[in-house]
C-alpha positions, 0 to 999 in steps of 0.5 A: 601839813599841819594839823590844827583841832577844829570843833567848829560847825564851821564849812572849812571843819573836816573831820575835827580837823580845820580843812583850810590850804591857805588863807582866804578874804576873812567874811566876817570878823566879828564871828572869827572874834568869837570863834578865835580864828579868823577864818571862821565862816559858818557852815549852811544851817538845813533849809527851811520845810517847804509848806505843803499846798493845802489843795495837795498839789 
């Protein structure tokens, strides 16, 4: 096992290290090049808040 430090907000980052176990397809080459990692995949953001029902239902 190789420990690769990672501080990016990536789905493979766990506790400050890359947890990618084996190479997969590159999902976003432009983002990967910008972040310096071929396998960088951004973590999904929080879901937008649901608007309140004007009828209170």
